[in-house]
N, C-alpha and C positions, 0 to 999 in steps of 0.2 A: 793329468788330462794331456794328451797329445795336442800337437799345433793343428791336426786336423779335425779334433773333437773341438778345441777352444774355436774353432773357425765355425763351427757348426752351432755352437753355442751361443755365440755372439750375434751370429747372424739371426739364428732363431729369435734372439730377445730384440734385436732390430728390426725384423718385419713386423712382430707383434707391437712395438712403439711406433714404428714409423711406415708401415706398409712395405710391400715389395718394392714399388716404384721408388719409395722414398728412401731405398736404402741402396747406397752405392757398393761396390767392391772396395773401393778405397776407404769407407766408413767401417767396413767390416774390417778391413786390415788394419784400421787406426785402433779400433776396440781391440782386437787381438794383440797390438803390438807389433806388427810387422808391416813392412811395406806392402804397398798395393801390388806389385809385380809378383812378389811371393807368394800370393795365394793361389796364382795359376800353376803354381807346381803342386798342389793339392786338389783342386779341382778347376776345371774348363771354364767357369762362369756361374754366376749368380742362378739360372737355371739349374745347374746340376746340382748347388748346394740345396736349392729348394726340394726338387727332386729326393735326394739323400734325406732330408729332414722329413719329408712326407712320409717316406717308405720306413724310417726309422719309427716314426710316430705310430704309423698304422701296426708295426711288428708289436710294438710296447703294447698297444691299446689291446690287439688280440690276445697276447700273451696275460695283462693282468686283468681286462675287462670282460673280453669273450666277445662271440659273435654268434650270429646265426647258427653257423657251423660249428662253434665251441661254445657250448651253453655251460661248460663245467659241470661240478657234481650237483644233482639234483636237490634242491633243500628238502628235508624229511618232514617239516612241520613249520607252523607260523614263525617262531622264532628264529630258526634258521633263514626262512626267505627273509625277515626283515634285515638279519646280519648282512647276507649276502649282498643283498640290494643295497643297504647303507655303505658297504663296503665298497660297492662299484661306484656309487656317489662320491664317497671320499676320495677314491682313486682319482677319477674324473675332476674333482675340483682341487687337488692338493699335489697332484703329480706335477713337477714344474715343467716338465716337457710338453705333458699333454696340456696344460692350461696355457703356455702359451702360445702352441699350435693353435689351441681352440680360438683365443683372441686373435690371432692372425686370421685365420679361416673367416671370423665372423666380419673381418674388415675387407677381406679380399672377395669374398664368395660374389662379389656383385660385379666385380672386375674380370674374373677368369673361369670359364666355364667348368675347367677340371676341379679347381677347388670348390666352386658351387656343389658342384657332384659328391665331393668328398665331405663338404659339411653336410649337405642334406642326408648323405649315406649314416653319419656319425648321431647326427643330432637328432634325427628323424626315423628314417625307415629301418636302419640297421638296428637301433636299441628296440624299435618295436618289435621287428621280426624276431630278435633274439628272447624277448619277453613272451612273444606270443608261442614260440617252442617251449619254454619254460612251464608257462602257464598250462599248455596242453599237457605237456610230459606230467604235470602234476597232477591236471583233472584224470588223465589214464590211471594215477596211482591212486585216486580216489580221496585226493587231497582239497581239490578244488570243486566247486559245483560246477555243474556242467553250463555252459555259456560260450558264446564266441570269444576264443583265444585272442583274437586279433582287436577285437573293440576293447577287452579287458586290458591288453598292453598297451593300447593308445592313452586309455584311462591311467593306467599307472605311470606311465613315463612321460606323458604330457607336462605334469606340473613340474617333475625332476628336472625336465630339460630348462623349463622357464625359470626356476629356481636358482639353477646352476648360473644362468646368464645373468641373474641379480646379483649372485656373489662375486662374479667376476666384475661388475661395474662396482659393487660395493663390498670389500672383502672384509670391511669391518661388522658387517650383518651375518657372517657364516654361523655362527652358532644358532641365532634365530632362524636361519635359513635352514640349517641342518634338523633342527627341533621340528620346523615345518614338514620336512621331507618325512622325517620318521613317522609323524603323527599321520600325514597322508597315507604312508606304507601298512601301517599300523591298521587304519581306517578300511582300506582296500581288503586287507586280510581278514578283518571283523565282517565285512560284507560278503566276499567272495569263497574264504576258504571255509570248509566243513570242519565243523566243532572237533 
């Protein structure tokens, strides 16, 4: 890992633990094992580090999770739908970068309008819009019963968002939380997918 990458990694850990205001450039440098002024050879300041981290997390999320514009391969049956959805949940819960970004954003969303917008987009509207497109496309393929795809997306994703937040607070409950999510997804499919 390069010094630049170590700076980002340690800064993200500190931001998640102490918040943006509670993390100084000197503290980041100390964690990396370099002198404070040496950080400025790599980044102009803490805000640039934050911007680079957010951009990297957004790219990572787009690549591995998807978005409204990038829904990926459409599941062809219930089992694929469950597996794809559980894969997205597992990525969200277990990816070290995404988990730390999420923990940081949850804290900072009340202090920074940009971070509030990013949090809302990822934890509410973005995931709902992505699943509304997936469900609508699956309705068009005859896999889901005709209904309001936006409302179905809210029904599907709301519990997942709540349970992921619970897993962040109580990681020792991950297995029970994952079991609850899979049960919810299977119930959703049993109600809304065509046999």
